[in-house]
Backbone as numpy.savetxt, mean C-alpha at the origin, in Angstrom:
# Nx Ny Nz CAx CAy CAz Cx Cy Cz
53.83 -16.21 16.56 52.51 -16.66 16.06 51.38 -16.09 16.91
51.56 -16.13 18.24 50.53 -15.62 19.13 50.32 -14.12 18.92
51.42 -13.40 18.74 51.33 -11.96 18.49 50.56 -11.68 17.22
50.82 -12.46 16.17 50.15 -12.30 14.88 48.65 -12.53 15.02
48.26 -13.60 15.73 46.84 -13.90 15.93 46.17 -12.77 16.71
46.86 -12.26 17.74 46.31 -11.18 18.56 46.07 -9.93 17.71
46.99 -9.61 16.82 46.86 -8.44 15.96 45.69 -8.61 15.00
45.53 -9.81 14.45 44.41 -10.07 13.53 43.08 -9.92 14.24
42.97 -10.44 15.46 41.73 -10.34 16.23 41.39 -8.88 16.52
42.38 -8.11 16.97 42.16 -6.70 17.27 41.73 -5.95 16.01
42.38 -6.25 14.90 42.05 -5.60 13.63 40.62 -5.89 13.22
40.21 -7.15 13.41 38.84 -7.54 13.06 37.82 -6.81 13.93
38.08 -6.69 15.22 37.19 -5.99 16.15 37.01 -4.54 15.73
38.12 -3.87 15.44 38.04 -2.46 15.03 37.30 -2.32 13.71
37.52 -3.29 12.80 36.85 -3.25 11.51 35.35 -3.37 11.68
34.89 -4.32 12.55 33.47 -4.50 12.82 32.87 -3.25 13.46
33.61 -2.66 14.39 33.13 -1.45 15.06 32.99 -0.30 14.07
33.95 -0.13 13.20 33.88 0.93 12.19 32.70 0.71 11.25
32.48 -0.54 10.86 31.36 -0.86 9.98 30.02 -0.56 10.65
29.92 -0.91 11.93 28.71 -0.66 12.70 28.46 0.83 12.84
29.50 1.57 13.15 29.35 3.03 13.29 28.90 3.67 11.99
29.46 3.19 10.89 29.09 3.72 9.58 27.62 3.45 9.28
27.18 2.21 9.59 25.78 1.84 9.33 24.83 2.70 10.15
25.18 2.95 11.39 24.35 3.78 12.26 24.34 5.23 11.77
25.50 5.72 11.36 25.62 7.11 10.90 24.79 7.37 9.66
24.67 6.36 8.80 23.93 6.52 7.55 22.42 6.66 7.76
21.93 6.22 8.90 20.52 6.33 9.23 20.33 7.64 9.99
19.79 8.64 9.32 19.80 10.00 9.87 18.47 10.46 10.47
17.43 9.64 10.38 16.13 10.06 10.89 15.29 8.84 11.24
14.20 9.08 11.95 13.26 8.00 12.26 12.68 7.41 10.97
12.51 8.27 9.96 12.02 7.79 8.67 13.01 6.79 8.06
14.29 7.11 8.13 15.32 6.20 7.62 15.31 4.87 8.38
15.11 4.96 9.68 15.04 3.74 10.49 13.84 2.90 10.06
12.70 3.56 9.84 11.52 2.84 9.38 11.73 2.20 8.03
12.44 2.89 7.16 12.74 2.34 5.83 13.63 1.11 5.96
14.62 1.18 6.82 15.52 0.05 7.03 14.73 -1.17 7.50
13.82 -0.95 8.43 12.98 -2.04 8.94 12.02 -2.56 7.87
11.50 -1.65 7.07 10.51 -2.00 6.03 11.10 -2.99 5.03
12.38 -2.85 4.75 13.01 -3.71 3.75 13.87 -4.82 4.38
13.74 -5.01 5.69 14.56 -6.00 6.38 13.73 -7.26 6.66
14.15 -8.42 6.18 13.40 -9.67 6.43 13.49 -10.16 7.87
14.17 -9.43 8.73 14.26 -9.81 10.14 12.89 -9.90 10.80
11.89 -9.22 10.23 10.56 -9.18 10.83 9.65 -10.33 10.40
10.17 -11.25 9.58 9.37 -12.42 9.20 9.89 -13.67 9.88
9.02 -14.63 10.07 9.35 -15.84 10.85 10.64 -16.50 10.40
10.77 -16.74 9.10 11.95 -17.44 8.59 12.96 -16.49 7.95
12.77 -15.20 8.18 13.68 -14.17 7.65 13.76 -14.23 6.11
12.64 -14.56 5.49 12.64 -14.70 4.03 12.00 -13.52 3.31
11.13 -12.79 3.98 10.44 -11.67 3.32 10.42 -10.45 4.23
10.24 -9.31 3.62 10.10 -8.05 4.36 8.79 -7.40 3.93
8.47 -6.28 4.54 7.30 -5.50 4.08 7.46 -5.16 2.60
8.71 -4.82 2.23 8.99 -4.43 0.85 8.90 -5.56 -0.15
8.80 -6.81 0.32 8.65 -7.93 -0.61 7.29 -7.90 -1.30
6.30 -7.36 -0.62 4.94 -7.27 -1.18 4.59 -5.84 -1.59
5.15 -4.87 -0.91 4.92 -3.46 -1.23 6.16 -2.95 -1.97
6.15 -3.14 -3.29 7.35 -2.91 -4.10 7.39 -1.47 -4.64
8.49 -0.78 -4.45 8.60 0.63 -4.88 8.24 0.85 -6.35
8.65 -0.07 -7.23 8.40 0.12 -8.67 6.92 0.04 -9.04
6.10 -0.51 -8.13 4.67 -0.58 -8.36 3.93 0.34 -7.40
4.54 1.47 -7.09 3.98 2.44 -6.15 3.69 1.79 -4.80
4.60 0.92 -4.38 4.51 0.21 -3.11 3.27 -0.67 -3.01
2.86 -1.22 -4.16 1.85 -2.28 -4.21 2.56 -3.52 -4.74
1.80 -4.52 -5.19 2.39 -5.72 -5.78 1.80 -5.90 -7.17
2.44 -6.68 -8.01 1.98 -6.87 -9.38 1.34 -8.24 -9.59
0.89 -8.85 -8.50 0.17 -10.11 -8.60 -1.12 -10.02 -7.79
-2.07 -10.87 -8.12 -3.37 -10.82 -7.44 -3.23 -10.98 -5.95
-2.43 -11.99 -5.55 -2.20 -12.24 -4.13 -0.70 -12.43 -3.89
-0.19 -11.76 -2.88 1.24 -11.86 -2.57 1.54 -13.15 -1.81
2.81 -13.54 -1.86 3.26 -14.73 -1.14 3.89 -14.34 0.18
3.50 -15.07 1.25 4.08 -14.85 2.56 5.11 -15.91 2.87
5.43 -16.08 4.17 6.39 -17.10 4.57 5.83 -18.48 4.23
6.74 -19.42 4.02 6.37 -20.78 3.64 5.54 -20.82 2.36
5.72 -19.77 1.54 5.04 -19.67 0.25 3.52 -19.64 0.40
3.02 -19.19 1.56 1.58 -19.09 1.77 1.01 -17.95 0.92
-0.22 -18.11 0.48 -0.85 -17.17 -0.44 -1.81 -16.25 0.30
-1.68 -14.95 0.06 -2.57 -13.98 0.68 -4.01 -14.15 0.23
-4.93 -13.51 0.95 -6.35 -13.63 0.64 -6.92 -12.39 -0.04
-6.17 -11.29 0.00 -6.59 -10.06 -0.67 -5.40 -9.46 -1.40
-5.71 -8.69 -2.43 -4.68 -8.02 -3.20 -3.90 -7.03 -2.33
-2.62 -6.92 -2.55 -1.78 -6.01 -1.78 -1.97 -4.57 -2.26
-2.49 -3.68 -1.42 -2.69 -2.30 -1.85 -1.42 -1.48 -1.74
-1.38 -0.36 -2.42 -0.27 0.58 -2.27 -0.28 1.16 -0.86
0.92 1.39 -0.32 1.00 2.10 0.96 1.49 3.53 0.76
1.43 4.01 -0.48 1.70 5.43 -0.73 0.48 6.27 -0.39
0.73 7.51 -0.05 -0.34 8.49 0.24 -1.27 8.02 1.35
-0.68 7.49 2.42 -1.44 7.01 3.56 -1.47 7.99 4.73
-0.74 9.07 4.63 -0.61 9.99 5.78 -1.94 10.57 6.24
-2.89 10.73 5.31 -4.16 11.36 5.67 -5.32 10.38 5.76
-5.01 9.10 5.67 -6.08 8.09 5.72 -6.58 7.89 7.15
-7.84 7.50 7.27 -8.45 7.28 8.58 -8.65 5.80 8.89
-8.62 4.96 7.87 -8.76 3.51 8.05 -7.74 2.80 7.15
-7.34 1.60 7.57 -6.33 0.86 6.82 -6.76 -0.59 6.65
-6.23 -1.21 5.60 -6.66 -2.51 5.10 -8.01 -2.34 4.40
-8.32 -3.26 3.51 -9.57 -3.16 2.74 -10.81 -3.17 3.62
-10.72 -3.81 4.78 -11.88 -3.87 5.67 -11.83 -2.82 6.77
-10.79 -2.00 6.77 -10.70 -0.91 7.74 -10.43 -1.35 9.16
-9.82 -2.52 9.35 -9.66 -3.04 10.71 -8.61 -2.30 11.52
-7.79 -1.51 10.90 -6.80 -0.69 11.63 -7.16 0.78 11.48
-7.00 1.53 12.56 -7.38 2.94 12.52 -6.19 3.88 12.56
-4.97 3.32 12.53 -3.77 4.15 12.48 -2.69 3.40 11.70
-1.72 4.15 11.20 -0.61 3.52 10.49 0.22 2.65 11.43
0.31 3.06 12.69 1.04 2.26 13.67 0.38 0.89 13.85
-0.92 0.89 13.98 -1.65 -0.38 14.12 -1.53 -1.21 12.85
-1.63 -0.55 11.71 -1.50 -1.24 10.43 -0.13 -1.89 10.26
0.92 -1.20 10.73 2.28 -1.69 10.53 2.53 -3.02 11.24
1.87 -3.24 12.37 2.07 -4.46 13.14 1.32 -5.64 12.53
0.17 -5.37 11.89 -0.69 -6.43 11.38 0.00 -7.47 10.51
0.69 -7.08 9.44 1.33 -8.06 8.57 2.42 -8.89 9.25
3.10 -8.32 10.26 4.15 -9.06 10.97 3.54 -10.27 11.66
2.40 -10.08 12.29 1.78 -11.16 13.07 0.85 -12.05 12.24
0.45 -11.59 11.05 -0.48 -12.37 10.24 0.14 -13.71 9.84
-0.53 -14.83 10.13 0.05 -16.16 9.88 0.33 -16.47 8.42
-0.35 -15.80 7.49 -0.08 -16.06 6.07 0.75 -14.95 5.43
1.23 -14.04 6.25 2.14 -13.01 5.74 3.53 -13.23 6.35
3.85 -12.57 7.45 5.20 -12.70 8.02 5.25 -13.67 9.19
4.10 -13.93 9.78 3.93 -15.02 10.76 4.93 -14.98 11.91
5.09 -13.80 12.50 6.00 -13.66 13.64 5.29 -12.85 14.72
5.24 -13.37 15.93 4.60 -12.61 17.01 5.37 -11.30 17.21
4.66 -10.28 17.63 5.31 -9.00 17.79 6.35 -9.06 18.91
6.12 -9.89 19.92 7.11 -10.05 20.98 8.41 -10.64 20.43
8.26 -11.62 19.52 9.45 -12.23 18.91 10.17 -11.23 18.02
9.39 -10.43 17.29 9.99 -9.41 16.42 10.79 -8.41 17.24
10.21 -7.95 18.34 10.91 -7.00 19.21 12.16 -7.63 19.81
12.04 -8.89 20.21 13.20 -9.60 20.77 14.35 -9.64 19.77
14.04 -9.92 18.51 15.08 -9.94 17.48 15.74 -8.57 17.32
14.92 -7.55 17.30 15.45 -6.19 17.13 16.33 -5.81 18.33
15.89 -6.21 19.52 16.65 -5.90 20.73 18.02 -6.57 20.73
18.15 -7.68 20.03 19.41 -8.42 20.01 20.25 -8.13 18.77
19.85 -7.10 18.04 20.65 -6.65 16.90 21.46 -5.44 17.34
22.78 -5.52 17.21 23.64 -4.43 17.65 23.29 -3.11 16.96
23.08 -3.18 15.63 22.81 -1.95 14.90 21.45 -1.37 15.29
20.43 -2.22 15.45 19.12 -1.70 15.81 19.10 -1.17 17.25
19.83 -1.81 18.14 19.91 -1.28 19.51 20.45 0.14 19.51
21.48 0.36 18.72 22.08 1.70 18.64 21.13 2.69 17.97
20.43 2.24 16.93 19.53 3.14 16.20 18.30 3.52 17.03
17.74 2.57 17.76 16.58 2.90 18.59 16.97 3.81 19.74
18.15 3.61 20.26 18.64 4.52 21.30 18.87 5.91 20.72
19.34 5.96 19.48 19.63 7.23 18.80 18.37 8.06 18.60
17.27 7.40 18.20 16.06 8.17 17.86 14.97 8.14 18.92
14.96 7.11 19.78 13.90 7.01 20.78 14.42 7.08 22.21
15.75 7.04 22.36 16.37 7.10 23.68 15.91 5.95 24.57
15.60 4.83 23.96 15.21 3.64 24.70 15.42 2.41 23.83
15.30 1.24 24.41 15.47 0.02 23.65 14.25 -0.22 22.76
14.37 -1.07 21.76 13.23 -1.35 20.88 12.04 -1.91 21.66
10.85 -1.41 21.33 9.60 -1.89 21.90 8.58 -2.03 20.77
7.46 -2.63 21.08 6.39 -2.74 20.09 5.98 -1.36 19.61
5.89 -0.42 20.54 5.40 0.92 20.22 6.36 1.69 19.32
7.66 1.67 19.66 8.57 2.46 18.81 8.91 1.75 17.51
8.79 0.42 17.48 8.92 -0.31 16.21 7.80 0.11 15.27
6.56 0.14 15.78 5.42 0.58 14.97 5.57 2.04 14.55
6.09 2.86 15.45 6.27 4.28 15.16 7.25 4.49 14.01
8.35 3.74 14.03 9.35 3.88 12.98 8.79 3.44 11.62
8.12 2.31 11.59 7.53 1.83 10.34 6.48 2.81 9.82
5.66 3.34 10.73 4.62 4.30 10.33 5.24 5.59 9.81
6.34 6.03 10.42 7.00 7.26 9.96 7.47 7.12 8.52
8.04 5.96 8.20 8.47 5.74 6.81 7.28 5.77 5.87
6.21 5.09 6.23 5.04 5.06 5.35 4.42 6.45 5.17
4.46 7.25 6.22 3.94 8.61 6.10 4.77 9.46 5.14
6.00 9.06 4.93 6.87 9.83 4.03 6.61 9.50 2.56
5.83 8.47 2.29 5.62 8.00 0.92 4.47 8.76 0.25
4.59 10.06 0.21 3.55 10.90 -0.37 3.92 11.32 -1.79
2.92 11.42 -2.65 3.17 11.91 -4.01 3.72 13.32 -3.95
4.57 13.65 -4.92 5.30 14.92 -4.88 4.73 16.00 -5.80
3.55 15.76 -6.35 2.95 16.76 -7.22 3.48 16.77 -8.64
4.19 15.69 -9.02 4.80 15.65 -10.35 3.95 14.95 -11.40
2.79 14.41 -11.00 1.92 13.74 -11.96 1.37 14.76 -12.96
1.14 14.35 -14.20 0.60 15.30 -15.21 -0.65 16.03 -14.74
-1.54 15.33 -14.05 -2.76 16.00 -13.58 -2.44 17.09 -12.58
-1.48 16.86 -11.70 -1.07 17.89 -10.73 -0.49 19.10 -11.45
0.34 18.85 -12.44 0.97 19.94 -13.18 -0.08 20.75 -13.93
-1.10 20.06 -14.43 -2.17 20.73 -15.20 -3.10 21.50 -14.28
-3.58 20.87 -13.22 -4.56 21.50 -12.34 -3.98 22.69 -11.60
-2.66 22.68 -11.38 -2.00 23.78 -10.67 -1.40 24.81 -11.62
-1.74 24.72 -12.91 -1.30 25.67 -13.94 0.23 25.75 -14.06
0.89 24.64 -13.75 2.34 24.60 -13.90 2.71 24.27 -15.34
1.97 23.31 -15.91 2.14 22.95 -17.31 0.75 22.83 -17.96
0.27 23.89 -18.59 -1.07 23.89 -19.17 -1.31 22.80 -20.21
-0.24 22.27 -20.80 -0.37 21.23 -21.82 -0.07 19.83 -21.25
-0.04 19.71 -19.94 0.33 18.43 -19.32 -0.71 17.35 -19.59
-1.97 17.73 -19.78 -3.02 16.76 -20.10 -3.36 16.84 -21.58
-3.46 15.67 -22.20 -3.89 15.62 -23.60 -5.38 15.94 -23.69
-5.86 16.16 -24.89 -7.30 16.41 -25.09 -8.11 15.23 -24.59
-7.65 14.02 -24.87 -8.36 12.82 -24.42 -8.39 12.76 -22.89
-7.29 13.08 -22.24 -7.25 13.06 -20.78 -8.17 14.11 -20.17
-8.27 15.26 -20.81 -9.18 16.29 -20.32 -10.63 15.85 -20.46
-10.94 15.17 -21.57 -12.30 14.62 -21.72 -12.54 13.54 -20.65
-11.51 12.74 -20.41 -11.63 11.70 -19.39 -11.87 12.30 -18.01
-11.23 13.41 -17.75 -11.43 14.08 -16.46 -12.87 14.54 -16.30
-13.43 15.07 -17.35 -14.83 15.51 -17.31 -15.76 14.33 -17.06
-15.47 13.21 -17.70 -16.26 11.99 -17.46 -16.10 11.53 -16.01
-14.88 11.56 -15.51 -14.56 11.16 -14.14 -15.40 11.97 -13.15
-15.51 13.26 -13.40 -16.24 14.16 -12.50 -17.75 14.08 -12.68
-18.19 13.62 -13.86 -19.61 13.66 -14.18 -20.23 12.33 -14.50
-20.42 12.06 -15.78 -21.19 10.91 -16.24 -20.71 9.58 -15.65
-19.41 9.39 -15.53 -18.88 8.11 -15.06 -19.00 7.92 -13.55
-19.33 8.98 -12.82 -19.58 8.94 -11.38 -18.36 8.53 -10.53
-17.18 8.55 -11.12 -15.98 8.15 -10.37 -15.77 9.05 -9.14
-16.02 10.35 -9.35 -15.75 11.34 -8.31 -16.67 11.17 -7.10
-17.78 10.45 -7.26 -18.67 10.21 -6.13 -17.98 9.44 -5.02
-17.01 8.62 -5.38 -16.26 7.83 -4.39 -14.79 8.24 -4.32
-14.23 8.62 -5.45 -12.80 8.95 -5.52 -12.62 10.47 -5.57
-12.79 11.11 -4.43 -12.63 12.56 -4.35 -11.54 12.91 -3.36
-11.22 14.18 -3.24 -10.16 14.61 -2.34 -8.80 14.59 -3.03
-7.77 15.10 -2.37 -6.44 15.22 -2.97 -5.86 13.90 -3.46
-6.20 12.79 -2.77 -5.66 11.49 -3.15 -6.69 10.62 -3.88
-7.79 11.24 -4.28 -8.84 10.56 -5.04 -9.44 9.39 -4.28
-9.69 9.62 -3.00 -10.46 8.69 -2.18 -11.18 9.48 -1.10
-12.41 9.08 -0.83 -13.16 9.73 0.25 -13.03 8.99 1.56
-12.15 7.97 1.61 -11.97 7.17 2.82 -13.27 6.54 3.29
-14.10 6.17 2.33 -15.37 5.53 2.66 -15.31 4.03 2.35
-16.38 3.34 2.74 -16.52 1.92 2.41 -17.72 1.78 1.47
-17.49 1.10 0.35 -18.53 0.95 -0.66 -18.60 -0.49 -1.15
-19.80 -0.90 -1.54 -20.00 -2.20 -2.18 -20.20 -1.93 -3.67
-19.19 -2.30 -4.47 -19.25 -2.03 -5.91 -19.74 -3.22 -6.71
-20.19 -4.28 -6.03 -20.77 -5.41 -6.74 -19.97 -6.69 -6.70
-18.81 -6.68 -6.06 -17.98 -7.88 -6.02 -18.28 -8.72 -4.78
-19.58 -8.95 -4.56 -20.03 -9.82 -3.48 -21.38 -10.40 -3.88
-21.40 -11.73 -4.02 -22.67 -12.39 -4.39 -22.89 -13.70 -3.64
-21.97 -14.04 -2.72 -22.03 -15.28 -1.94 -21.98 -16.53 -2.81
-21.57 -16.38 -4.05 -21.37 -17.54 -4.92 -19.92 -17.58 -5.38
-19.59 -16.73 -6.34 -18.20 -16.64 -6.77 -17.42 -15.66 -5.90
-18.08 -14.60 -5.48 -17.44 -13.55 -4.68 -18.00 -13.62 -3.26
-17.19 -14.18 -2.33 -17.70 -14.48 -0.99 -17.08 -13.64 0.12
-16.12 -12.79 -0.22 -15.47 -11.96 0.80 -16.45 -10.90 1.28
-16.77 -10.92 2.56 -17.78 -10.01 3.13 -17.21 -8.64 3.47
-15.89 -8.48 3.39 -15.30 -7.16 3.58 -15.54 -6.56 4.95
-16.01 -5.34 4.96 -16.19 -4.56 6.19 -17.10 -5.26 7.20
-18.03 -6.07 6.71 -18.96 -6.78 7.59 -18.22 -7.64 8.60
-17.12 -8.25 8.21 -16.37 -9.12 9.11 -15.82 -8.36 10.31
-15.72 -7.05 10.19 -15.23 -6.22 11.29 -16.38 -5.67 12.12
-17.41 -5.16 11.45 -18.50 -4.48 12.16 -19.67 -5.40 12.52
-19.83 -6.51 11.78 -20.98 -7.42 11.91 -22.30 -6.73 11.63
-22.24 -5.62 10.92 -23.43 -4.88 10.51 -23.80 -5.31 9.09
-25.02 -5.82 8.88 -25.40 -6.33 7.56 -25.36 -5.24 6.49
-25.44 -3.98 6.91 -25.33 -2.88 5.94 -23.93 -2.81 5.33
-22.97 -3.48 5.97 -21.59 -3.45 5.49 -21.20 -4.67 4.66
-22.15 -5.53 4.36 -21.86 -6.72 3.57 -21.26 -6.35 2.21
-20.10 -6.89 1.93 -19.47 -6.66 0.63 -18.85 -5.29 0.45
-18.78 -4.52 1.51 -18.17 -3.19 1.40 -16.66 -3.27 1.65
-15.93 -2.47 0.88 -14.48 -2.39 1.02 -14.06 -0.93 0.97
-12.92 -0.65 1.56 -12.41 0.72 1.59 -12.09 1.19 0.17
-12.55 2.39 -0.14 -12.27 2.98 -1.46 -10.80 3.36 -1.53
-10.04 2.79 -2.45 -8.61 3.11 -2.52 -8.38 4.46 -3.19
-7.25 5.09 -2.89 -6.85 6.27 -3.64 -6.40 5.87 -5.03
-6.50 6.81 -5.97 -6.18 6.48 -7.37 -4.85 7.04 -7.85
-4.11 7.69 -6.98 -2.79 8.15 -7.42 -1.93 6.93 -7.77
-1.27 7.01 -8.92 -0.40 5.93 -9.42 -1.16 4.65 -9.72
-2.47 4.76 -9.95 -3.28 3.56 -10.18 -2.82 2.78 -11.41
-2.23 3.45 -12.38 -1.76 2.75 -13.58 -0.62 1.78 -13.28
0.00 1.94 -12.09 1.14 1.09 -11.73 0.76 -0.06 -10.81
-0.48 -0.11 -10.35 -0.82 -1.02 -9.25 -1.68 -2.21 -9.67
-1.71 -2.53 -10.96 -2.47 -3.72 -11.41 -1.89 -4.98 -10.78
-2.73 -6.01 -10.57 -4.17 -6.11 -10.87 -5.02 -5.37 -9.84
-6.30 -5.25 -10.14 -7.17 -4.35 -9.38 -8.26 -5.06 -8.59
-8.91 -4.30 -7.75 -9.97 -4.70 -6.83 -9.35 -5.43 -5.63
-10.14 -5.59 -4.58 -9.63 -6.19 -3.35 -9.15 -7.63 -3.55
-9.67 -8.27 -4.61 -9.30 -9.66 -4.87 -8.36 -9.81 -6.07
-7.90 -8.68 -6.62 -6.99 -8.74 -7.76 -7.59 -9.44 -8.96
-8.92 -9.40 -9.10 -9.59 -10.18 -10.13 -9.66 -9.49 -11.49
-9.29 -8.22 -11.54 -9.33 -7.48 -12.80 -7.92 -7.04 -13.16
-7.46 -7.43 -14.34 -6.05 -7.31 -14.68 -5.61 -5.94 -15.21
-6.50 -5.22 -15.88 -6.09 -3.97 -16.53 -7.06 -2.84 -16.22
-6.59 -1.62 -16.43 -7.48 -0.46 -16.26 -8.63 -0.50 -17.26
-8.35 -1.00 -18.46 -9.41 -1.10 -19.47 -10.54 -2.00 -18.96
-10.17 -3.11 -18.32 -11.19 -4.00 -17.77 -11.91 -3.37 -16.58
-11.19 -2.57 -15.80 -11.82 -1.86 -14.68 -12.93 -0.95 -15.20
-12.63 -0.21 -16.26 -13.64 0.69 -16.82 -14.79 -0.09 -17.43
-14.50 -1.23 -18.07 -15.57 -2.10 -18.56 -16.47 -2.54 -17.42
-15.87 -2.89 -16.30 -16.63 -3.32 -15.13 -17.57 -2.23 -14.65
-17.05 -1.02 -14.50 -17.89 0.07 -14.02 -18.93 0.50 -15.04
-18.65 0.26 -16.31 -19.62 0.60 -17.35 -20.87 -0.26 -17.24
-20.67 -1.55 -16.92 -21.81 -2.46 -16.73 -21.35 -3.64 -15.90
-21.43 -3.50 -14.58 -20.93 -4.54 -13.68 -21.70 -5.84 -13.81
-22.97 -5.77 -14.29 -23.79 -6.97 -14.37 -23.25 -7.96 -15.41
-22.39 -7.49 -16.29 -21.73 -8.39 -17.22 -20.68 -9.24 -16.50
-20.24 -8.77 -15.34 -19.24 -9.48 -14.54 -19.88 -10.25 -13.40
-20.82 -9.60 -12.70 -21.50 -10.20 -11.54 -23.00 -10.00 -11.73
-23.72 -11.00 -12.24 -25.14 -10.83 -12.56 -26.03 -10.51 -11.37
-25.69 -11.06 -10.18 -26.57 -10.90 -9.02 -25.80 -10.45 -7.78
-25.29 -9.24 -7.79 -24.56 -8.74 -6.61 -25.50 -8.53 -5.43
-24.95 -8.68 -4.23 -25.72 -8.49 -3.01 -25.29 -7.19 -2.33
-26.30 -6.43 -1.88 -26.06 -5.18 -1.14 -25.31 -4.14 -1.96
-25.58 -4.10 -3.23 -24.89 -3.18 -4.15 -25.16 -1.73 -3.79
-24.12 -0.91 -3.85 -24.25 0.52 -3.59 -25.18 1.15 -4.61
-25.98 2.11 -4.18 -26.95 2.76 -5.07 -26.28 3.44 -6.26
-25.06 3.93 -6.07 -24.33 4.58 -7.17 -24.11 3.63 -8.34
-24.02 2.35 -8.04 -23.65 1.35 -9.04 -24.84 0.70 -9.74
-26.03 0.97 -9.32 -27.16 0.15 -9.77 -27.54 0.33 -11.23
-27.33 1.52 -11.76 -27.65 1.75 -13.17 -26.38 1.70 -14.01
-26.32 0.79 -14.98 -25.13 0.71 -15.85 -24.84 2.04 -16.53
-23.58 2.38 -16.66 -23.19 3.65 -17.28 -23.26 3.60 -18.79
-23.04 2.42 -19.36 -23.08 2.22 -20.82 -22.15 3.22 -21.52
-20.91 3.23 -21.13 -19.94 4.14 -21.73 -19.58 3.69 -23.14
-19.31 4.65 -24.01 -18.89 4.33 -25.37 -17.42 3.91 -25.38
-16.97 3.37 -26.49 -15.57 2.97 -26.62 -14.65 4.17 -26.40
-15.00 5.30 -27.00 -14.18 6.51 -26.86 -14.16 7.01 -25.42
-15.31 6.98 -24.77 -15.39 7.42 -23.38 -14.52 6.53 -22.49
-14.54 5.24 -22.74 -13.70 4.33 -21.96 -12.22 4.64 -22.16
-11.84 4.87 -23.39 -10.44 5.21 -23.68 -10.03 6.50 -22.99
-10.91 7.48 -23.01 -10.61 8.77 -22.38 -10.43 8.61 -20.87
-11.27 7.80 -20.26 -11.15 7.59 -18.82 -9.83 6.90 -18.46
-9.47 5.88 -19.23 -8.21 5.18 -18.99 -7.04 6.15 -19.15
-7.10 6.97 -20.18 -6.03 7.94 -20.41 -5.93 8.93 -19.26
-7.07 9.34 -18.74 -7.05 10.26 -17.59 -6.41 9.60 -16.38
-6.74 8.34 -16.12 -6.17 7.65 -14.97 -4.64 7.56 -15.07
-4.13 7.46 -16.29 -2.68 7.45 -16.47 -2.06 8.80 -16.10
-2.85 9.85 -16.14 -2.31 11.17 -15.80 -2.10 11.34 -14.30
-2.51 10.35 -13.50 -2.35 10.41 -12.05 -1.06 9.73 -11.58
-0.20 9.35 -12.54 1.05 8.68 -12.22 2.16 9.68 -11.94
2.80 9.55 -10.79 3.90 10.43 -10.42 5.08 10.28 -11.38
5.72 11.38 -11.68 6.93 11.34 -12.52 8.04 10.58 -11.80
8.13 10.79 -10.49 9.16 10.12 -9.69 8.53 9.51 -8.45
8.85 8.23 -8.22 8.33 7.52 -7.06 9.38 7.46 -5.95
8.95 7.38 -4.70 9.90 7.16 -3.62 10.56 5.78 -3.80
11.70 5.57 -3.19 12.32 4.25 -3.26 12.77 3.79 -1.87
């Protein structure tokens, strides 16, 4: 009997070791390590949610609800933005409070209404995980720290770049001349001209990395001060970071507060924001005159925005 028990114990040890080696072997880069961490609930207080719980691959790494749920079912205060196409960004979060992806990666872990875990506790957990100890030694040649944890998460997020497969990319690069419909081409002209979209949404990812007040601040119904809470500059009242528009058709609901449900409503808002917010405060000059778009023009713009959707998303 003792011999049998001894053999079973030895067999179990070797089985665990083989499983651990296999798990480590499957992680072949710092990006893979970051991905593993991104989808691991080990970084939340009660181990109930991960970064991927709110940044869902099927929604271009955004969420499909106005406000995401954190630990203890706590409700977020701003809509969850996509973390795709962040490699070239200069500011992160709607208020721009982080200036690097590494800094951004730590924020949700410590946020009390998101993952609610001190970074020291998060690192301690990682340090006491056999697989993570081996993986951090493999890629960083040291034990897990706040810095290399942030580095791994940021590396994964930097890998989430669009691959040029969106219809607009295929059309603009002369790969598929028929990739855009006639309506989408008209929408593109509106986007660049009359609709003034390009004034804020320019560059390869359709964002100028600026902060703008588009009218969703009136100190009555809309009270989020945005960038002002970071800078304390009254010129920043109601300003929020201009998001990129790649895959925008997948990231509803829209705006920093998730208050607009569809792209059609977004275009209605920009056509005449005063129908939504009669008395906005500190409104950007670009927004002051209603566009008064026709029904057809609105449809064309929405159709164009759909052309910015990648054929294949990262997972």
